[in-house]
N, CA, C and O atoms as CSV, one atom per row, in Angstrom:
chain,resi,resn,atom,element,x,y,z
A,1,MET,N,N,118.678,53.452,131.766
A,1,MET,CA,C,118.698,54.439,130.690
A,1,MET,C,C,120.118,54.546,130.153
A,1,MET,O,O,121.074,54.620,130.925
A,2,ASN,N,N,120.253,54.556,128.847
A,2,ASN,CA,C,121.559,54.636,128.197
A,2,ASN,C,C,122.036,56.080,128.194
A,2,ASN,O,O,121.376,56.944,127.617
A,3,ALA,N,N,123.148,56.352,128.813
A,3,ALA,CA,C,123.682,57.720,128.910
A,3,ALA,C,C,124.162,58.246,127.564
A,3,ALA,O,O,124.344,59.453,127.404
A,4,ASP,N,N,124.369,57.353,126.591
A,4,ASP,CA,C,124.851,57.794,125.277
A,4,ASP,C,C,123.738,58.324,124.383
A,4,ASP,O,O,124.017,59.003,123.395
A,5,LEU,N,N,122.476,58.026,124.711
A,5,LEU,CA,C,121.353,58.487,123.900
A,5,LEU,C,C,120.958,59.904,124.304
A,5,LEU,O,O,120.973,60.243,125.488
A,6,PRO,N,N,120.601,60.737,123.315
A,6,PRO,CA,C,120.160,62.095,123.669
A,6,PRO,C,C,118.835,62.033,124.418
A,6,PRO,O,O,117.982,61.190,124.139
A,7,ARG,N,N,118.683,62.932,125.363
A,7,ARG,CA,C,117.442,62.997,126.138
A,7,ARG,C,C,116.411,63.790,125.348
A,7,ARG,O,O,116.725,64.813,124.740
A,8,GLN,N,N,115.189,63.307,125.369
A,8,GLN,CA,C,114.090,63.985,124.687
A,8,GLN,C,C,113.131,64.513,125.734
A,8,GLN,O,O,112.705,63.775,126.622
A,9,ASP,N,N,112.796,65.768,125.634
A,9,ASP,CA,C,111.838,66.386,126.542
A,9,ASP,C,C,110.441,66.024,126.053
A,9,ASP,O,O,109.971,66.570,125.055
A,10,LEU,N,N,109.780,65.113,126.744
A,10,LEU,CA,C,108.473,64.642,126.323
A,10,LEU,C,C,107.374,65.664,126.559
A,10,LEU,O,O,106.268,65.492,126.045
A,11,MET,N,N,107.633,66.706,127.307
A,11,MET,CA,C,106.653,67.750,127.590
A,11,MET,C,C,106.820,68.970,126.687
A,11,MET,O,O,106.033,69.913,126.770
A,12,ALA,N,N,107.817,68.959,125.845
A,12,ALA,CA,C,108.146,70.142,125.054
A,12,ALA,C,C,107.130,70.438,123.951
A,12,ALA,O,O,107.018,71.591,123.532
A,13,GLY,N,N,106.404,69.465,123.478
A,13,GLY,CA,C,105.475,69.701,122.379
A,13,GLY,C,C,106.184,69.620,121.047
A,13,GLY,O,O,107.391,69.389,120.982
A,14,PRO,N,N,105.414,69.813,119.972
A,14,PRO,CA,C,106.004,69.688,118.632
A,14,PRO,C,C,106.951,70.845,118.315
A,14,PRO,O,O,106.816,71.937,118.869
A,15,PRO,N,N,107.901,70.600,117.430
A,15,PRO,CA,C,108.799,71.690,117.040
A,15,PRO,C,C,108.060,72.729,116.195
A,15,PRO,O,O,107.018,72.441,115.607
A,16,ALA,N,N,108.603,73.910,116.147
A,16,ALA,CA,C,108.021,74.980,115.331
A,16,ALA,C,C,108.114,74.616,113.851
A,16,ALA,O,O,109.099,74.032,113.399
A,17,THR,N,N,107.071,74.972,113.111
A,17,THR,CA,C,107.064,74.772,111.665
A,17,THR,C,C,107.562,76.050,111.011
A,17,THR,O,O,107.094,77.146,111.319
A,18,ARG,N,N,108.513,75.894,110.109
A,18,ARG,CA,C,109.067,77.019,109.355
A,18,ARG,C,C,108.901,76.704,107.874
A,18,ARG,O,O,109.581,75.839,107.321
A,19,LEU,N,N,107.976,77.429,107.247
A,19,LEU,CA,C,107.700,77.197,105.833
A,19,LEU,C,C,108.846,77.700,104.967
A,19,LEU,O,O,109.594,78.586,105.380
A,20,PRO,N,N,108.989,77.140,103.770
A,20,PRO,CA,C,110.012,77.634,102.839
A,20,PRO,C,C,109.596,78.988,102.261
A,20,PRO,O,O,108.446,79.406,102.394
A,21,GLU,N,N,110.527,79.648,101.632
A,21,GLU,CA,C,110.233,80.926,100.973
A,21,GLU,C,C,109.096,80.743,99.984
A,21,GLU,O,O,109.021,79.733,99.284
A,22,ASP,N,N,108.227,81.715,99.935
A,22,ASP,CA,C,107.101,81.712,99.005
A,22,ASP,C,C,107.464,82.664,97.869
A,22,ASP,O,O,107.635,83.859,98.113
A,23,PRO,N,N,107.589,82.170,96.625
A,23,PRO,CA,C,108.011,83.041,95.526
A,23,PRO,C,C,107.054,84.205,95.272
A,23,PRO,O,O,107.470,85.236,94.744
A,24,ALA,N,N,105.791,84.059,95.636
A,24,ALA,CA,C,104.842,85.159,95.445
A,24,ALA,C,C,105.184,86.345,96.338
A,24,ALA,O,O,104.891,87.487,95.984
A,25,ALA,N,N,105.797,86.094,97.489
A,25,ALA,CA,C,106.146,87.190,98.401
A,25,ALA,C,C,107.090,88.177,97.729
A,25,ALA,O,O,106.921,89.389,97.866
A,26,ALA,N,N,108.075,87.671,97.009
A,26,ALA,CA,C,109.022,88.553,96.314
A,26,ALA,C,C,108.330,89.318,95.194
A,26,ALA,O,O,108.600,90.502,94.989
A,27,GLU,N,N,107.440,88.649,94.469
A,27,GLU,CA,C,106.709,89.323,93.390
A,27,GLU,C,C,105.823,90.438,93.948
A,27,GLU,O,O,105.773,91.535,93.392
A,28,LEU,N,N,105.133,90.151,95.038
A,28,LEU,CA,C,104.277,91.169,95.660
A,28,LEU,C,C,105.110,92.335,96.179
A,28,LEU,O,O,104.719,93.493,96.029
A,29,ALA,N,N,106.250,92.039,96.785
A,29,ALA,CA,C,107.132,93.094,97.293
A,29,ALA,C,C,107.678,93.960,96.166
A,29,ALA,O,O,107.978,95.137,96.368
A,30,ALA,N,N,107.806,93.370,94.972
A,30,ALA,CA,C,108.300,94.106,93.809
A,30,ALA,C,C,107.190,94.880,93.098
A,30,ALA,O,O,107.438,95.530,92.082
A,31,GLY,N,N,105.952,94.811,93.637
A,31,GLY,CA,C,104.869,95.598,93.067
A,31,GLY,C,C,103.887,94.839,92.189
A,31,GLY,O,O,102.983,95.439,91.608
A,32,GLU,N,N,104.054,93.531,92.089
A,32,GLU,CA,C,103.117,92.728,91.299
A,32,GLU,C,C,101.744,92.784,91.966
A,32,GLU,O,O,101.657,92.835,93.193
A,33,SER,N,N,100.689,92.777,91.185
A,33,SER,CA,C,99.343,92.794,91.755
A,33,SER,C,C,99.037,91.440,92.392
A,33,SER,O,O,99.560,90.415,91.954
A,34,PRO,N,N,98.197,91.433,93.420
A,34,PRO,CA,C,97.827,90.147,94.019
A,34,PRO,C,C,97.209,89.173,93.016
A,34,PRO,O,O,97.497,87.977,93.069
A,35,ALA,N,N,96.371,89.659,92.111
A,35,ALA,CA,C,95.748,88.765,91.130
A,35,ALA,C,C,96.798,88.119,90.225
A,35,ALA,O,O,96.702,86.934,89.908
A,36,THR,N,N,97.779,88.883,89.820
A,36,THR,CA,C,98.852,88.324,88.987
A,36,THR,C,C,99.673,87.322,89.783
A,36,THR,O,O,100.051,86.273,89.260
A,37,ALA,N,N,99.952,87.638,91.045
A,37,ALA,CA,C,100.702,86.703,91.893
A,37,ALA,C,C,99.934,85.395,92.068
A,37,ALA,O,O,100.534,84.320,92.053
A,38,VAL,N,N,98.608,85.478,92.236
A,38,VAL,CA,C,97.790,84.261,92.347
A,38,VAL,C,C,97.859,83.460,91.054
A,38,VAL,O,O,97.952,82.233,91.087
A,39,ARG,N,N,97.813,84.149,89.914
A,39,ARG,CA,C,97.894,83.427,88.630
A,39,ARG,C,C,99.248,82.742,88.467
A,39,ARG,O,O,99.321,81.633,87.936
A,40,HIS,N,N,100.316,83.390,88.917
A,40,HIS,CA,C,101.652,82.784,88.823
A,40,HIS,C,C,101.856,81.676,89.857
A,40,HIS,O,O,102.555,80.696,89.598
A,41,HIS,N,N,101.233,81.842,91.041
A,41,HIS,CA,C,101.471,80.929,92.168
A,41,HIS,C,C,100.144,80.626,92.873
A,41,HIS,O,O,99.921,81.097,93.988
A,42,PRO,N,N,99.268,79.852,92.242
A,42,PRO,CA,C,97.939,79.622,92.821
A,42,PRO,C,C,97.948,78.898,94.169
A,42,PRO,O,O,96.943,78.924,94.879
A,43,ALA,N,N,99.039,78.264,94.532
A,43,ALA,CA,C,99.124,77.586,95.829
A,43,ALA,C,C,99.728,78.482,96.908
A,43,ALA,O,O,99.955,78.026,98.029
A,44,SER,N,N,99.985,79.725,96.593
A,44,SER,CA,C,100.695,80.617,97.513
A,44,SER,C,C,99.800,81.228,98.591
A,44,SER,O,O,98.859,81.953,98.267
A,45,PRO,N,N,100.076,80.951,99.855
A,45,PRO,CA,C,99.354,81.639,100.928
A,45,PRO,C,C,99.565,83.154,100.897
A,45,PRO,O,O,98.640,83.912,101.190
A,46,PHE,N,N,100.772,83.599,100.545
A,46,PHE,CA,C,101.038,85.039,100.469
A,46,PHE,C,C,100.143,85.711,99.434
A,46,PHE,O,O,99.585,86.778,99.689
A,47,ALA,N,N,100.007,85.085,98.264
A,47,ALA,CA,C,99.210,85.679,97.195
A,47,ALA,C,C,97.739,85.764,97.595
A,47,ALA,O,O,97.087,86.779,97.348
A,48,TRP,N,N,97.215,84.709,98.209
A,48,TRP,CA,C,95.805,84.723,98.612
A,48,TRP,C,C,95.564,85.686,99.766
A,48,TRP,O,O,94.524,86.343,99.810
A,49,ALA,N,N,96.503,85.783,100.697
A,49,ALA,CA,C,96.361,86.773,101.774
A,49,ALA,C,C,96.363,88.179,101.187
A,49,ALA,O,O,95.600,89.038,101.630
A,50,ALA,N,N,97.216,88.419,100.191
A,50,ALA,CA,C,97.252,89.733,99.539
A,50,ALA,C,C,95.941,90.020,98.812
A,50,ALA,O,O,95.465,91.155,98.816
A,51,MET,N,N,95.354,88.992,98.187
A,51,MET,CA,C,94.052,89.180,97.533
A,51,MET,C,C,92.993,89.579,98.562
A,51,MET,O,O,92.206,90.496,98.326
A,52,ALA,N,N,92.978,88.889,99.701
A,52,ALA,CA,C,92.001,89.190,100.746
A,52,ALA,C,C,92.210,90.595,101.307
A,52,ALA,O,O,91.250,91.335,101.519
A,53,GLU,N,N,93.469,90.957,101.544
A,53,GLU,CA,C,93.766,92.295,102.073
A,53,GLU,C,C,93.382,93.381,101.078
A,53,GLU,O,O,92.827,94.412,101.459
A,54,GLN,N,N,93.681,93.148,99.797
A,54,GLN,CA,C,93.326,94.129,98.772
A,54,GLN,C,C,91.811,94.301,98.703
A,54,GLN,O,O,91.315,95.424,98.604
A,55,ALA,N,N,91.082,93.201,98.755
A,55,ALA,CA,C,89.620,93.275,98.713
A,55,ALA,C,C,89.090,94.023,99.937
A,55,ALA,O,O,88.226,94.892,99.814
A,56,ARG,N,N,89.606,93.687,101.099
A,56,ARG,CA,C,89.182,94.369,102.327
A,56,ARG,C,C,89.465,95.863,102.255
A,56,ARG,O,O,88.603,96.683,102.573
A,57,ASP,N,N,90.680,96.213,101.834
A,57,ASP,CA,C,91.090,97.623,101.784
A,57,ASP,C,C,90.310,98.414,100.737
A,57,ASP,O,O,90.161,99.630,100.856
A,58,ALA,N,N,89.815,97.723,99.714
A,58,ALA,CA,C,89.030,98.376,98.657
A,58,ALA,C,C,87.551,98.460,99.023
A,58,ALA,O,O,86.751,98.993,98.255
A,59,GLY,N,N,87.186,97.934,100.196
A,59,GLY,CA,C,85.797,97.999,100.630
A,59,GLY,C,C,84.914,96.912,100.047
A,59,GLY,O,O,83.694,97.065,99.989
A,60,ALA,N,N,85.520,95.817,99.616
A,60,ALA,CA,C,84.734,94.714,99.055
A,60,ALA,C,C,83.825,94.113,100.122
A,60,ALA,O,O,84.045,94.277,101.322
A,61,ASP,N,N,82.821,93.428,99.658
A,61,ASP,CA,C,81.909,92.718,100.546
A,61,ASP,C,C,82.702,91.754,101.437
A,61,ASP,O,O,83.689,91.170,100.992
A,62,ASP,N,N,82.275,91.590,102.681
A,62,ASP,CA,C,82.944,90.697,103.621
A,62,ASP,C,C,82.981,89.254,103.127
A,62,ASP,O,O,83.900,88.506,103.459
A,63,VAL,N,N,81.987,88.866,102.338
A,63,VAL,CA,C,81.954,87.506,101.805
A,63,VAL,C,C,83.115,87.295,100.831
A,63,VAL,O,O,83.690,86.208,100.786
A,64,THR,N,N,83.461,88.306,100.064
A,64,THR,CA,C,84.592,88.210,99.136
A,64,THR,C,C,85.899,88.049,99.917
A,64,THR,O,O,86.729,87.204,99.581
A,65,VAL,N,N,86.072,88.848,100.938
A,65,VAL,CA,C,87.278,88.748,101.780
A,65,VAL,C,C,87.337,87.360,102.413
A,65,VAL,O,O,88.398,86.738,102.463
A,66,TYR,N,N,86.203,86.884,102.889
A,66,TYR,CA,C,86.121,85.555,103.487
A,66,TYR,C,C,86.561,84.481,102.479
A,66,TYR,O,O,87.325,83.580,102.824
A,67,ALA,N,N,86.084,84.582,101.260
A,67,ALA,CA,C,86.414,83.581,100.244
A,67,ALA,C,C,87.907,83.573,99.926
A,67,ALA,O,O,88.525,82.509,99.879
A,68,TYR,N,N,88.485,84.744,99.707
A,68,TYR,CA,C,89.923,84.800,99.413
A,68,TYR,C,C,90.747,84.285,100.594
A,68,TYR,O,O,91.699,83.527,100.404
A,69,SER,N,N,90.388,84.690,101.796
A,69,SER,CA,C,91.172,84.262,102.959
A,69,SER,C,C,90.994,82.764,103.217
A,69,SER,O,O,91.921,82.112,103.699
A,70,ARG,N,N,89.827,82.212,102.905
A,70,ARG,CA,C,89.627,80.776,103.085
A,70,ARG,C,C,90.495,79.980,102.109
A,70,ARG,O,O,91.044,78.941,102.475
A,71,VAL,N,N,90.621,80.459,100.876
A,71,VAL,CA,C,91.516,79.783,99.928
A,71,VAL,C,C,92.951,79.837,100.457
A,71,VAL,O,O,93.658,78.829,100.445
A,72,GLY,N,N,93.378,81.014,100.921
A,72,GLY,CA,C,94.727,81.138,101.481
A,72,GLY,C,C,94.941,80.223,102.671
A,72,GLY,O,O,96.008,79.628,102.819
A,73,TYR,N,N,93.939,80.110,103.512
A,73,TYR,CA,C,94.011,79.238,104.686
A,73,TYR,C,C,94.174,77.775,104.259
A,73,TYR,O,O,95.030,77.067,104.790
A,74,HIS,N,N,93.358,77.323,103.305
A,74,HIS,CA,C,93.450,75.924,102.878
A,74,HIS,C,C,94.753,75.636,102.128
A,74,HIS,O,O,95.335,74.564,102.289
A,75,ARG,N,N,95.205,76.576,101.322
A,75,ARG,CA,C,96.506,76.395,100.662
A,75,ARG,C,C,97.619,76.333,101.708
A,75,ARG,O,O,98.598,75.604,101.547
A,76,SER,N,N,97.455,77.098,102.769
A,76,SER,CA,C,98.436,77.095,103.866
A,76,SER,C,C,98.467,75.748,104.570
A,76,SER,O,O,99.543,75.218,104.849
A,77,LEU,N,N,97.303,75.192,104.859
A,77,LEU,CA,C,97.268,73.895,105.533
A,77,LEU,C,C,97.994,72.836,104.709
A,77,LEU,O,O,98.735,72.017,105.252
A,78,ASP,N,N,97.776,72.859,103.394
A,78,ASP,CA,C,98.492,71.924,102.523
A,78,ASP,C,C,99.999,72.101,102.656
A,78,ASP,O,O,100.735,71.123,102.789
A,79,MET,N,N,100.454,73.348,102.621
A,79,MET,CA,C,101.881,73.640,102.692
A,79,MET,C,C,102.447,73.276,104.065
A,79,MET,O,O,103.538,72.713,104.159
A,80,LEU,N,N,101.712,73.594,105.119
A,80,LEU,CA,C,102.162,73.249,106.471
A,80,LEU,C,C,102.362,71.739,106.598
A,80,LEU,O,O,103.383,71.282,107.112
A,81,ARG,N,N,101.392,70.980,106.132
A,81,ARG,CA,C,101.490,69.518,106.231
A,81,ARG,C,C,102.681,68.981,105.441
A,81,ARG,O,O,103.379,68.078,105.902
A,82,ARG,N,N,102.914,69.534,104.255
A,82,ARG,CA,C,104.062,69.095,103.449
A,82,ARG,C,C,105.385,69.421,104.135
A,82,ARG,O,O,106.420,68.858,103.779
A,83,ASN,N,N,105.361,70.314,105.104
A,83,ASN,CA,C,106.586,70.718,105.783
A,83,ASN,C,C,106.644,70.236,107.229
A,83,ASN,O,O,107.312,70.840,108.069
A,84,GLY,N,N,105.935,69.140,107.511
A,84,GLY,CA,C,106.089,68.456,108.784
A,84,GLY,C,C,105.106,68.808,109.885
A,84,GLY,O,O,105.160,68.218,110.964
A,85,TRP,N,N,104.220,69.745,109.643
A,85,TRP,CA,C,103.243,70.140,110.665
A,85,TRP,C,C,102.250,69.002,110.854
A,85,TRP,O,O,101.796,68.407,109.876
A,86,LYS,N,N,101.912,68.696,112.093
A,86,LYS,CA,C,101.028,67.566,112.411
A,86,LYS,C,C,99.646,68.012,112.893
A,86,LYS,O,O,98.957,67.247,113.567
A,87,GLY,N,N,99.236,69.222,112.563
A,87,GLY,CA,C,97.917,69.685,112.953
A,87,GLY,C,C,97.899,70.595,114.162
A,87,GLY,O,O,96.850,71.123,114.531
A,88,HIS,N,N,99.053,70.782,114.780
A,88,HIS,CA,C,99.167,71.699,115.905
A,88,HIS,C,C,100.642,72.023,116.121
A,88,HIS,O,O,101.531,71.387,115.555
A,89,GLY,N,N,100.867,73.012,116.939
A,89,GLY,CA,C,102.235,73.411,117.249
A,89,GLY,C,C,102.533,74.794,116.716
A,89,GLY,O,O,101.766,75.349,115.929
A,90,PRO,N,N,103.647,75.345,117.148
A,90,PRO,CA,C,103.986,76.725,116.790
A,90,PRO,C,C,104.308,76.914,115.306
A,90,PRO,O,O,104.949,76.082,114.664
A,91,VAL,N,N,103.831,78.049,114.797
A,91,VAL,CA,C,104.138,78.510,113.439
A,91,VAL,C,C,104.567,79.970,113.622
A,91,VAL,O,O,103.744,80.876,113.501
A,92,PRO,N,N,105.840,80.197,113.911
A,92,PRO,CA,C,106.284,81.520,114.370
A,92,PRO,C,C,106.114,82.654,113.359
A,92,PRO,O,O,106.491,82.531,112.194
A,93,TRP,N,N,105.544,83.751,113.829
A,93,TRP,CA,C,105.404,85.001,113.077
A,93,TRP,C,C,106.773,85.530,112.687
A,93,TRP,O,O,106.930,86.125,111.621
A,94,GLU,N,N,107.749,85.320,113.530
A,94,GLU,CA,C,109.098,85.846,113.304
A,94,GLU,C,C,109.754,85.230,112.071
A,94,GLU,O,O,110.680,85.817,111.513
A,95,HIS,N,N,109.295,84.070,111.642
A,95,HIS,CA,C,109.809,83.425,110.425
A,95,HIS,C,C,108.963,83.937,109.253
A,95,HIS,O,O,107.833,83.491,109.054
A,96,GLU,N,N,109.507,84.855,108.501
A,96,GLU,CA,C,108.781,85.585,107.444
A,96,GLU,C,C,107.944,84.698,106.520
A,96,GLU,O,O,106.804,85.063,106.234
A,97,PRO,N,N,108.444,83.546,106.032
A,97,PRO,CA,C,107.623,82.727,105.134
A,97,PRO,C,C,106.337,82.187,105.771
A,97,PRO,O,O,105.435,81.760,105.051
A,98,ASN,N,N,106.234,82.197,107.098
A,98,ASN,CA,C,105.006,81.752,107.765
A,98,ASN,C,C,103.901,82.804,107.703
A,98,ASN,O,O,102.746,82.495,107.995
A,99,ARG,N,N,104.225,84.014,107.335
A,99,ARG,CA,C,103.260,85.105,107.442
A,99,ARG,C,C,102.105,85.011,106.451
A,99,ARG,O,O,101.039,85.563,106.723
A,100,GLY,N,N,102.266,84.348,105.333
A,100,GLY,CA,C,101.138,84.161,104.422
A,100,GLY,C,C,100.037,83.352,105.089
A,100,GLY,O,O,98.860,83.706,105.014
A,101,PHE,N,N,100.426,82.265,105.740
A,101,PHE,CA,C,99.459,81.455,106.486
A,101,PHE,C,C,98.835,82.268,107.615
A,101,PHE,O,O,97.612,82.309,107.744
A,102,LEU,N,N,99.649,82.905,108.418
A,102,LEU,CA,C,99.141,83.616,109.590
A,102,LEU,C,C,98.230,84.779,109.192
A,102,LEU,O,O,97.223,85.030,109.854
A,103,ARG,N,N,98.572,85.478,108.132
A,103,ARG,CA,C,97.710,86.570,107.640
A,103,ARG,C,C,96.396,86.017,107.103
A,103,ARG,O,O,95.333,86.579,107.367
A,104,SER,N,N,96.460,84.916,106.349
A,104,SER,CA,C,95.232,84.298,105.835
A,104,SER,C,C,94.327,83.863,106.988
A,104,SER,O,O,93.114,84.067,106.937
A,105,LEU,N,N,94.902,83.277,108.006
A,105,LEU,CA,C,94.128,82.821,109.149
A,105,LEU,C,C,93.479,83.994,109.884
A,105,LEU,O,O,92.311,83.914,110.266
A,106,ALA,N,N,94.222,85.073,110.081
A,106,ALA,CA,C,93.665,86.260,110.749
A,106,ALA,C,C,92.540,86.873,109.916
A,106,ALA,O,O,91.499,87.247,110.457
A,107,LEU,N,N,92.746,86.974,108.617
A,107,LEU,CA,C,91.712,87.536,107.746
A,107,LEU,C,C,90.477,86.646,107.703
A,107,LEU,O,O,89.354,87.146,107.625
A,108,LEU,N,N,90.673,85.338,107.753
A,108,LEU,CA,C,89.542,84.418,107.798
A,108,LEU,C,C,88.764,84.629,109.099
A,108,LEU,O,O,87.533,84.660,109.090
A,109,ALA,N,N,89.468,84.771,110.197
A,109,ALA,CA,C,88.802,85.017,111.480
A,109,ALA,C,C,87.987,86.301,111.427
A,109,ALA,O,O,86.811,86.310,111.794
A,110,LEU,N,N,88.607,87.380,110.973
A,110,LEU,CA,C,87.926,88.678,110.940
A,110,LEU,C,C,86.727,88.674,109.994
A,110,LEU,O,O,85.667,89.205,110.325
A,111,SER,N,N,86.897,88.079,108.831
A,111,SER,CA,C,85.776,88.077,107.883
A,111,SER,C,C,84.675,87.126,108.337
A,111,SER,O,O,83.503,87.374,108.057
A,112,ALA,N,N,85.020,86.050,109.027
A,112,ALA,CA,C,83.991,85.169,109.591
A,112,ALA,C,C,83.159,85.935,110.613
A,112,ALA,O,O,81.932,85.838,110.626
A,113,ARG,N,N,83.831,86.692,111.461
A,113,ARG,CA,C,83.104,87.496,112.447
A,113,ARG,C,C,82.210,88.517,111.750
A,113,ARG,O,O,81.082,88.761,112.180
A,114,ALA,N,N,82.723,89.114,110.668
A,114,ALA,CA,C,81.956,90.142,109.946
A,114,ALA,C,C,80.694,89.586,109.302
A,114,ALA,O,O,79.709,90.312,109.165
A,115,ILE,N,N,80.698,88.320,108.905
A,115,ILE,CA,C,79.503,87.743,108.287
A,115,ILE,C,C,78.640,86.995,109.311
A,115,ILE,O,O,77.665,86.339,108.944
A,116,GLY,N,N,79.002,87.097,110.586
A,116,GLY,CA,C,78.191,86.503,111.644
A,116,GLY,C,C,78.470,85.049,111.939
A,116,GLY,O,O,77.662,84.379,112.583
A,117,GLU,N,N,79.598,84.555,111.478
A,117,GLU,CA,C,79.961,83.160,111.728
A,117,GLU,C,C,80.826,83.093,112.989
A,117,GLU,O,O,82.046,82.943,112.922
A,118,THR,N,N,80.168,83.208,114.120
A,118,THR,CA,C,80.840,83.333,115.413
A,118,THR,C,C,81.726,82.140,115.739
A,118,THR,O,O,82.845,82.322,116.218
A,119,GLU,N,N,81.255,80.929,115.491
A,119,GLU,CA,C,82.070,79.747,115.798
A,119,GLU,C,C,83.359,79.737,114.996
A,119,GLU,O,O,84.411,79.373,115.521
A,120,GLU,N,N,83.292,80.133,113.723
A,120,GLU,CA,C,84.492,80.187,112.881
A,120,GLU,C,C,85.444,81.271,113.384
A,120,GLU,O,O,86.655,81.054,113.424
A,121,TRP,N,N,84.915,82.426,113.766
A,121,TRP,CA,C,85.728,83.497,114.337
A,121,TRP,C,C,86.474,82.976,115.560
A,121,TRP,O,O,87.684,83.172,115.679
A,122,GLU,N,N,85.773,82.323,116.455
A,122,GLU,CA,C,86.397,81.828,117.690
A,122,GLU,C,C,87.442,80.764,117.394
A,122,GLU,O,O,88.536,80.792,117.958
A,123,ARG,N,N,87.112,79.830,116.516
A,123,ARG,CA,C,88.053,78.760,116.168
A,123,ARG,C,C,89.310,79.314,115.515
A,123,ARG,O,O,90.422,78.940,115.886
A,124,CYS,N,N,89.137,80.209,114.538
A,124,CYS,CA,C,90.290,80.748,113.809
A,124,CYS,C,C,91.134,81.676,114.675
A,124,CYS,O,O,92.362,81.634,114.610
A,125,SER,N,N,90.497,82.505,115.477
A,125,SER,CA,C,91.285,83.409,116.328
A,125,SER,C,C,92.058,82.614,117.380
A,125,SER,O,O,93.190,82.968,117.711
A,126,GLU,N,N,91.460,81.545,117.908
A,126,GLU,CA,C,92.168,80.698,118.867
A,126,GLU,C,C,93.301,79.931,118.183
A,126,GLU,O,O,94.379,79.771,118.754
A,127,PHE,N,N,93.055,79.461,116.967
A,127,PHE,CA,C,94.089,78.772,116.186
A,127,PHE,C,C,95.265,79.715,115.944
A,127,PHE,O,O,96.421,79.306,116.046
A,128,LEU,N,N,94.973,80.970,115.625
A,128,LEU,CA,C,96.039,81.944,115.413
A,128,LEU,C,C,96.829,82.160,116.703
A,128,LEU,O,O,98.059,82.178,116.680
A,129,ARG,N,N,96.134,82.323,117.818
A,129,ARG,CA,C,96.817,82.534,119.106
A,129,ARG,C,C,97.686,81.326,119.457
A,129,ARG,O,O,98.810,81.483,119.934
A,130,ASP,N,N,97.166,80.124,119.222
A,130,ASP,CA,C,97.927,78.908,119.517
A,130,ASP,C,C,99.133,78.752,118.593
A,130,ASP,O,O,100.187,78.279,119.018
A,131,SER,N,N,98.978,79.149,117.331
A,131,SER,CA,C,100.067,79.019,116.357
A,131,SER,C,C,101.173,80.022,116.621
A,131,SER,O,O,102.357,79.692,116.545
A,132,SER,N,N,100.774,81.266,116.935
A,132,SER,CA,C,101.764,82.326,117.133
A,132,SER,C,C,101.155,83.472,117.942
A,132,SER,O,O,100.420,84.291,117.390
A,133,PRO,N,N,101.449,83.539,119.228
A,133,PRO,CA,C,100.958,84.673,120.015
A,133,PRO,C,C,101.391,86.025,119.429
A,133,PRO,O,O,100.650,87.004,119.511
A,134,ALA,N,N,102.583,86.073,118.844
A,134,ALA,CA,C,103.053,87.339,118.242
A,134,ALA,C,C,102.197,87.712,117.038
A,134,ALA,O,O,101.887,88.887,116.846
A,135,ALA,N,N,101.810,86.731,116.224
A,135,ALA,CA,C,100.937,87.006,115.077
A,135,ALA,C,C,99.564,87.446,115.568
A,135,ALA,O,O,98.970,88.366,115.006
A,136,TYR,N,N,99.063,86.805,116.597
A,136,TYR,CA,C,97.775,87.200,117.149
A,136,TYR,C,C,97.810,88.661,117.579
A,136,TYR,O,O,96.911,89.435,117.252
A,137,ASP,N,N,98.857,89.030,118.315
A,137,ASP,CA,C,98.980,90.415,118.774
A,137,ASP,C,C,99.087,91.392,117.603
A,137,ASP,O,O,98.478,92.462,117.617
A,138,ALA,N,N,99.873,91.008,116.584
A,138,ALA,CA,C,100.090,91.897,115.432
A,138,ALA,C,C,98.854,92.026,114.555
A,138,ALA,O,O,98.581,93.102,114.022
A,139,LEU,N,N,98.100,90.935,114.399
A,139,LEU,CA,C,97.020,90.909,113.424
A,139,LEU,C,C,95.621,91.030,114.023
A,139,LEU,O,O,94.709,91.537,113.368
A,140,LEU,N,N,95.446,90.575,115.247
A,140,LEU,CA,C,94.117,90.609,115.862
A,140,LEU,C,C,94.101,91.301,117.215
A,140,LEU,O,O,93.036,91.444,117.815
A,141,GLY,N,N,95.222,91.721,117.697
A,141,GLY,CA,C,95.317,92.272,119.038
A,141,GLY,C,C,94.235,93.273,119.381
A,141,GLY,O,O,93.637,93.179,120.453
A,142,GLN,N,N,93.968,94.218,118.517
A,142,GLN,CA,C,92.944,95.223,118.755
A,142,GLN,C,C,91.542,94.697,118.449
A,142,GLN,O,O,90.558,95.177,119.011
A,143,ALA,N,N,91.458,93.710,117.555
A,143,ALA,CA,C,90.154,93.211,117.122
A,143,ALA,C,C,89.635,92.098,118.050
A,143,ALA,O,O,88.436,91.828,118.104
A,144,GLY,N,N,90.569,91.458,118.781
A,144,GLY,CA,C,90.188,90.326,119.611
A,144,GLY,C,C,89.443,90.752,120.794
A,144,GLY,O,O,89.043,89.917,121.606
């Protein structure tokens, strides 16, 4: 073994994925409506998570919440892949730009359970726990 080469921990797993800033997050924080944020940034996980949360909080049908959160989830997967994610590994809650994905995933899990899609609930809640135990605790801890 060459002592000059850096050692790689083969058991460490993939590195954490840290998404870039999502411009919709700033617009939403400034009071922009989720629908307007989606129109400005249709690929934004933050905007779609906000749409799902707004629908849920307004008492919308669970199917509507499911649809919005599923769009946010799929937009998130696209963004994760563009930023080096290989289908698994940590996506830390502590990194603020990751929260659009993590919120979309939690909302998808909850709305899947609400419409009786048990396998989707189990898959998504486990995916959330695997991606970020802190996000799981923050978003599903009481619901899990």
